C-alpha positions as a printed Julia matrix, in Angstrom:
455×3 Matrix{Float64}:
  85.1    91.21   82.78
  88.02   90.46   84.86
  88.05   93.77   86.33
  83.99   94.03   86.68
  85.49   91.11   89.02
  87.78   92.76   91.09
  85.96   95.21   91.37
  82.77   93.38   92.43
  85.27   91.45   94.56
  85.97   94.49   96.52
  82.67   95.58   96.92
  81.37   92.45   98.39
  84.59   92.29  101.07
  83.74   96.53  101.59
  79.92   94.71  102.61
  79.74   92.07  103.26
  82.55   93.44  106.78
  80.59   96.27  107.28
  76.8    94.11  107.52
  78.85   91.93  110.29
  79.97   94.23  112.0
  77.05   96.46  112.28
  75.19   93.32  113.28
  77.53   91.88  115.41
  77.0    95.18  118.01
  73.44   94.45  117.62
  73.62   90.87  119.1
  76.31   91.63  121.52
  74.3    93.7   122.63
  71.59   92.11  122.66
  73.25   88.94  124.4
  74.93   91.42  127.7
  71.7    92.62  128.23
  70.02   88.86  128.43
  68.13   89.14  125.29
  67.36   86.07  123.29
  68.21   86.51  119.62
  66.87   84.21  117.25
  67.94   85.28  113.91
  71.3    86.65  112.64
  71.34   87.62  108.9
  73.68   89.31  106.65
  70.92   90.23  103.37
  67.24   90.43  103.52
  64.44   88.23  101.71
  64.92   84.63  101.15
  67.22   83.17  103.37
  69.8    81.17  101.09
  71.87   79.5   103.63
  71.0    78.93  107.36
  72.63   76.98  110.71
  71.77   77.61  114.24
  74.57   77.38  116.76
  75.5    79.2   120.27
  73.69   78.84  123.16
  70.01   79.82  122.43
  70.8    78.23  119.04
  70.46   81.39  117.13
  69.73   80.69  113.47
  72.67   82.4   111.21
  71.72   82.94  107.71
  72.4    84.63  104.5
  69.7    86.16  102.97
  69.22   86.81   98.97
  69.17   90.16   99.22
  73.13   91.39  100.49
  72.54   94.99  101.02
  72.01   94.95  104.21
  71.67   93.04  107.26
  69.27   92.48  110.52
  69.02   90.45  114.21
  65.76   89.3   115.17
  65.15   89.13  118.63
  62.57   87.87  121.03
  60.03   90.14  120.87
  55.94   89.43  121.69
  54.62   91.77  119.05
  56.5    89.61  116.35
  55.07   86.52  117.54
  54.18   83.88  120.9
  56.51   83.63  123.48
  57.13   80.93  126.02
  56.14   82.31  129.74
  59.12   81.03  131.34
  60.59   83.18  128.18
  59.6    86.65  128.26
  61.6    88.07  130.94
  64.12   87.43  127.76
  62.08   89.08  125.41
  63.56   92.61  123.81
  59.98   94.23  124.74
  59.68   93.38  128.47
  64.04   95.36  128.54
  63.94   98.69  130.43
  64.13  101.4   127.4
  68.23  102.02  128.69
  68.21   98.92  127.5
  66.85   98.66  124.37
  68.52  101.44  123.15
  71.79  100.7   124.33
  71.47   96.8   121.91
  70.21   99.62  118.92
  72.98  102.12  119.04
  75.53   99.23  119.35
  75.21   99.1   115.26
  76.27  102.2   114.81
  78.71  102.36  117.55
  80.22   99.02  115.8
  80.7   100.84  113.22
  82.31  103.63  114.23
  84.61  101.4   116.57
  85.6    99.64  113.49
  86.9   103.26  111.46
  88.77  103.38  115.39
  90.33  100.41  114.87
  91.51  100.77  111.84
  92.3   104.18  111.52
  94.77  103.25  114.76
  96.5   100.46  113.29
  97.15  102.12  109.89
  98.05  105.41  112.56
 100.63  102.63  113.76
 101.79  100.91  111.1
 102.88  104.34  109.15
 101.65  104.94  105.9
 103.35  106.18  102.47
 101.65  109.88  101.49
 102.15  112.04   99.13
 103.2   115.7   100.44
 101.18  118.41  100.22
 102.99  119.81   97.26
 100.53  122.63   94.73
 101.22  122.02   91.04
 100.2   124.22   88.5
  97.25  125.57   88.73
  93.98  125.21   86.19
  94.3   128.35   84.22
  91.78  131.18   84.73
  90.66  128.94   87.97
  89.97  130.39   91.56
  93.42  128.5    92.3
  95.51  130.96   89.26
  93.57  133.67   90.99
  94.61  133.56   94.41
  98.15  133.23   92.64
  99.56  129.83   93.48
 102.23  128.23   91.37
 103.6   125.35   90.7
 105.78  122.86   93.64
 105.1   125.2    96.48
 104.83  123.29   99.83
 101.42  124.06  101.66
 102.11  124.25  105.37
  98.73  124.95  106.94
  94.93  125.24  105.66
  93.21  127.73  107.89
  95.57  127.38  110.88
  95.84  124.09  110.71
  99.22  121.87  109.8
  98.42  119.47  107.3
 101.86  116.98  106.77
 100.01  115.11  103.28
  97.66  115.52  100.67
  95.37  113.26  101.85
  94.92  116.16  105.09
  95.04  119.44  102.64
  92.38  118.04  101.41
  90.17  116.61  104.4
  91.27  120.1   106.01
  90.0   122.04  103.18
  86.95  120.83  102.28
  85.95  121.23  106.33
  86.41  124.8   105.99
  85.45  125.31  102.65
  81.81  124.76  103.19
  81.79  126.83  105.75
  83.59  130.08  104.67
  84.34  131.79  101.76
  87.76  132.35  101.86
  90.13  130.24  102.62
  93.56  130.5   104.0
  96.82  128.91  103.39
  99.8   129.19  104.63
 102.81  127.89  102.01
 106.41  127.51  101.77
 107.57  129.05   98.69
 111.1   127.55   97.21
 112.06  131.14   96.87
 110.07  133.37   99.13
 109.8   131.81  101.95
 106.8   131.37  104.37
 103.98  133.11  102.39
 100.23  133.58  102.49
  97.67  133.28  100.13
  93.59  133.21  100.01
  91.47  131.31   97.44
  87.37  132.63   96.41
  85.14  129.01   97.1
  82.02  130.61   95.94
  82.55  128.57   92.79
  82.56  125.26   94.54
  80.12  126.11   96.06
  77.49  127.72   94.07
  77.98  124.45   91.99
  76.16  122.97   95.67
  79.87  121.06   95.33
  79.32  119.1    92.79
  82.07  116.5    91.79
  85.9   117.02   93.34
  86.14  121.17   94.55
  89.73  120.84   94.58
  89.75  120.16   90.52
  87.35  122.9    89.64
  88.82  125.05   91.89
  91.85  124.37   89.9
  94.2   123.25   93.33
  96.25  120.74   91.88
  98.97  118.1    93.0
 102.51  118.47   92.06
 103.57  116.9    88.84
 107.39  116.48   88.01
 108.27  117.79   84.56
 109.74  114.59   83.57
 111.32  114.99   80.06
 109.52  111.98   77.59
 112.17  109.2    77.33
 111.08  105.74   77.94
 112.33  103.27   79.87
 110.59  100.08   80.24
 108.68   98.62   77.31
 105.95   96.17   77.93
 106.38   92.78   75.72
 103.18   92.29   74.01
 101.78   96.03   73.9
 101.16   99.63   71.18
 104.38  100.52   71.99
 106.4    97.09   71.17
 103.67   96.5    68.43
 104.95  100.56   67.69
 108.69   99.66   67.41
 109.38  102.3    70.54
 112.52  101.09   72.16
 113.68  102.33   75.6
 115.76  105.22   75.24
 113.76  106.75   73.21
 112.42  110.12   73.43
 109.04  111.18   71.95
 109.45  115.17   70.94
 105.77  115.09   69.22
 102.61  113.49   68.56
  99.8   114.26   65.25
 102.62  117.41   65.32
 101.81  118.87   68.76
 105.42  119.51   70.14
 105.77  117.96   73.59
 107.96  118.6    76.93
 107.28  116.17   79.32
 106.29  113.35   80.33
 103.0   114.19   81.08
 102.25  115.76   78.15
 102.43  112.3    76.33
 100.05  110.4    78.87
  97.7   113.7    78.19
  97.63  112.53   74.73
  97.61  109.14   74.71
  94.88  108.49   77.48
  92.65  111.11   75.13
  92.93  108.41   72.5
  91.95  104.86   73.02
  91.84  102.72   69.19
  92.92  106.23   67.52
  96.1   105.87   65.89
  98.27  108.93   66.47
 101.27  109.97   64.91
 104.81  109.98   67.16
 108.34  112.33   66.1
 110.78  109.98   67.93
 114.93  111.14   68.84
 116.41  107.55   68.49
 120.29  108.02   68.31
 120.48  112.09   67.47
 118.02  110.44   64.37
 114.17  111.96   63.84
 112.29  108.86   62.95
 107.64  108.62   62.57
 106.27  106.2    64.46
 102.55  105.27   64.3
 100.98  104.2    67.45
  97.67  103.29   68.22
  96.64  102.72   71.99
  94.71  100.03   73.51
  91.26  101.64   75.1
  90.62   99.75   78.41
  87.71  100.67   80.92
  89.18  103.07   83.83
  87.11  104.17   86.83
  84.74  104.3    85.23
  86.14  105.84   81.47
  87.48  104.63   78.26
  91.06  105.75   78.11
  93.74  104.37   75.83
  97.35  103.06   77.17
 100.34  101.9    74.93
 102.61   99.7    77.87
 105.74  101.69   78.43
 107.13  103.71   81.39
 109.09  106.86   81.56
 112.97  106.88   82.25
 114.18  107.85   85.84
 115.32  111.13   85.24
 116.57  111.92   89.04
 113.8   112.44   90.74
 113.63  111.54   93.98
 110.17  109.1    95.2
 111.29  110.73   99.16
 111.06  114.3    96.92
 107.19  113.53   96.33
 106.7   111.43   99.71
 106.61  111.13  102.8
 105.83  108.4   105.8
 103.71  109.54  108.77
 103.36  107.18  112.09
 102.16  107.22  115.48
 103.12  105.77  118.9
 100.11  103.51  120.37
  98.78  106.48  122.73
  98.84  109.24  120.16
  97.36  106.83  117.19
  94.85  105.86  119.47
  93.88  109.42  119.98
  94.79  110.45  116.73
  92.21  107.39  114.93
  89.47  108.92  117.45
  90.18  112.52  116.41
  89.6   111.49  112.75
  86.26  109.07  113.28
  85.02  112.23  115.07
  85.87  114.59  112.34
  84.27  112.57  109.71
  81.46  111.71  110.99
  80.63  115.85  112.27
  81.77  116.69  108.85
  78.9   114.06  106.92
  75.79  115.0   109.53
  77.22  118.95  107.78
  77.01  117.88  104.22
  73.81  115.71  105.36
  72.28  119.54  106.85
  73.29  121.08  103.72
  71.71  118.35  101.35
  68.35  119.3   102.35
  68.74  123.01  103.11
  69.83  122.86   99.27
  73.92  124.16   99.98
  75.21  120.83   98.58
  74.01  119.24   95.88
  71.66  115.65   95.5
  73.83  114.83   92.91
  76.45  114.13   96.14
  74.65  111.46   96.78
  76.07  107.86   96.3
  74.67  104.26   95.52
  75.67  101.04   95.2
  77.47  101.19   92.0
  79.87  104.23   92.5
  80.29  102.54   96.25
  82.25   99.46   94.02
  83.41  101.52   91.8
  85.39  103.82   94.99
  86.22   99.87   95.92
  87.61   98.84   92.75
  90.04  101.49   92.99
  91.76  101.71   96.11
  92.08   98.38   95.98
  93.75   98.69   93.32
  96.51  101.56   94.77
  97.26   99.07   97.15
  95.78   98.07  101.5
  96.67  101.13  103.04
  93.87  102.78  100.5
  91.37  100.59  100.95
  91.81  100.12  104.56
  90.63  104.05  104.35
  88.14  102.85  102.43
  86.33  100.31  104.97
  86.76  102.82  107.28
  85.59  105.94  105.55
  82.26  103.61  104.15
  82.36  102.09  107.86
  81.97  105.79  109.39
  79.05  106.65  106.52
  76.86  103.79  107.83
  76.79  104.81  110.89
  76.46  108.34  110.63
  73.55  106.89  108.02
  72.03  104.44  110.81
  71.18  107.45  113.5
  69.61  109.99  112.02
  66.42  110.25  113.72
  64.57  108.37  110.23
  61.85  105.95  110.97
  62.86  102.27  110.52
  67.27  103.48  111.13
  68.34  102.95  114.35
  67.98  106.31  114.73
  64.66  106.58  114.67
  64.22  103.06  116.89
  66.4   106.2   119.0
  63.92  108.9   118.45
  61.27  105.97  119.58
  62.13  105.31  122.9
  63.55  108.91  123.71
  59.93  110.36  123.82
  58.85  107.25  126.09
  60.98  108.89  128.75
  59.33  112.18  128.2
  55.65  110.58  128.14
  56.51  107.62  130.18
  55.22  105.63  128.38
  55.49  103.41  124.61
  53.93  105.15  122.22
  50.79  103.2   120.44
  51.33  100.44  117.2
  49.44  102.77  115.17
  51.73  105.44  115.86
  55.04  103.48  114.83
  52.95  101.65  112.58
  52.41  104.98  110.53
  56.27  106.14  111.79
  57.73  103.02  109.69
  55.13  103.75  106.66
  56.78  107.93  106.13
  60.3   105.68  107.25
  60.25  103.32  104.44
  59.29  106.25  102.2
  62.03  108.43  103.32
  64.51  105.5   102.8
  63.24  104.31   99.51
  63.69  108.33   98.16
  67.33  108.14   98.97
  67.57  105.37   97.17
  65.82  106.11   93.83
  68.23  109.66   94.19
  71.38  106.64   94.4
  70.43  104.83   92.03
  70.07  108.27   89.63
  73.21  108.97   90.36
  75.03  106.52   89.89
  73.07  105.63   86.07
  74.14  109.22   85.66
  77.55  108.89   86.54
  78.19  105.9    83.89
  76.04  107.78   81.65
  78.04  110.85   81.83
  81.3   109.55   83.19
């Protein structure tokens, strides 16, 4: 229950921040243009709480359904307007001001992402180095010749300094070409080049983790399976395991590294395991039952034991990336632009069928990712907020009636035809837009439910 509350709180914070920032963009632009704002609402439907304050006694409200929000402005099409306030009505504003007010919401989301990235790039973030692990057998990575311990220097000609950069650059290039070239620093051979065929991921519509499907994995050092700390009250403590014990076998399967132990334990929630343990040069047989816990929508096993320090240094796997204020701002803008453009590319490929619609995520999946990122630390959580903020900005700019992009489309047509669209045309557009939005939501919820069922 506590895990559910944590994930819910993490999702609520993300949703609240993004909705408030988006609507504040509309609100501030409206005030700047001299338009009177009647209500600022976080959430739709029945008003659960409200209070009026500000120069125009704007009503600040919380709606029953929190998946969104809106800013209601004075508008002659939606109600009577006093003669002395007609000039402050939204519909009486020049088209350029109406466009600015509508575009300010998505722009605020992009600015939030830039701000988050800017602060993080200046502060510096500790991230995994782009070191390759042993590829999955018979995978595209194995066919390309990737080896354990190789460090990636460039992907498709772009320098990568972290594992996240490797993932990002690889995905951007892989959706456009069949072969992606890696420049690699081999421990013994020096700088070499290898190309990986990504056609298998493209054929599956880029569904799921593309790197994992292609067999590209992060490097995991071969740490001996020697125990260090045993948590009090854990399954390991109940089984009689002690610090210094070396696990030699589990259910007659030979164990050589700590990752072997982790894999066996995670795959056996609630199932008894027979351990062959070496203690003070004596072999002991101990039975242990991993505790079942939920992680990322899956039930896994955990025994409450940590591996002994094998002398492998943290700095061998991690690197800290930081920039000066100007460089950080430039990189933040570039990061936001790249992710925005990539989102548009992926949406286009979904429409053409090149990318599976199963990649579309709904609130359940987003809540899951919010909780996971929050558990990993504030850096990951802020990056997640920035990424969702970019996605929200891009989504709202799509030329779909009912979204901000649809209204902008109306205004572009108005400029071209030198007059506003008819009320009937806009009404039909709203109905079409609502139908498209409901269809997208249905796909997203279906995908959420499917992920919960299939794990």
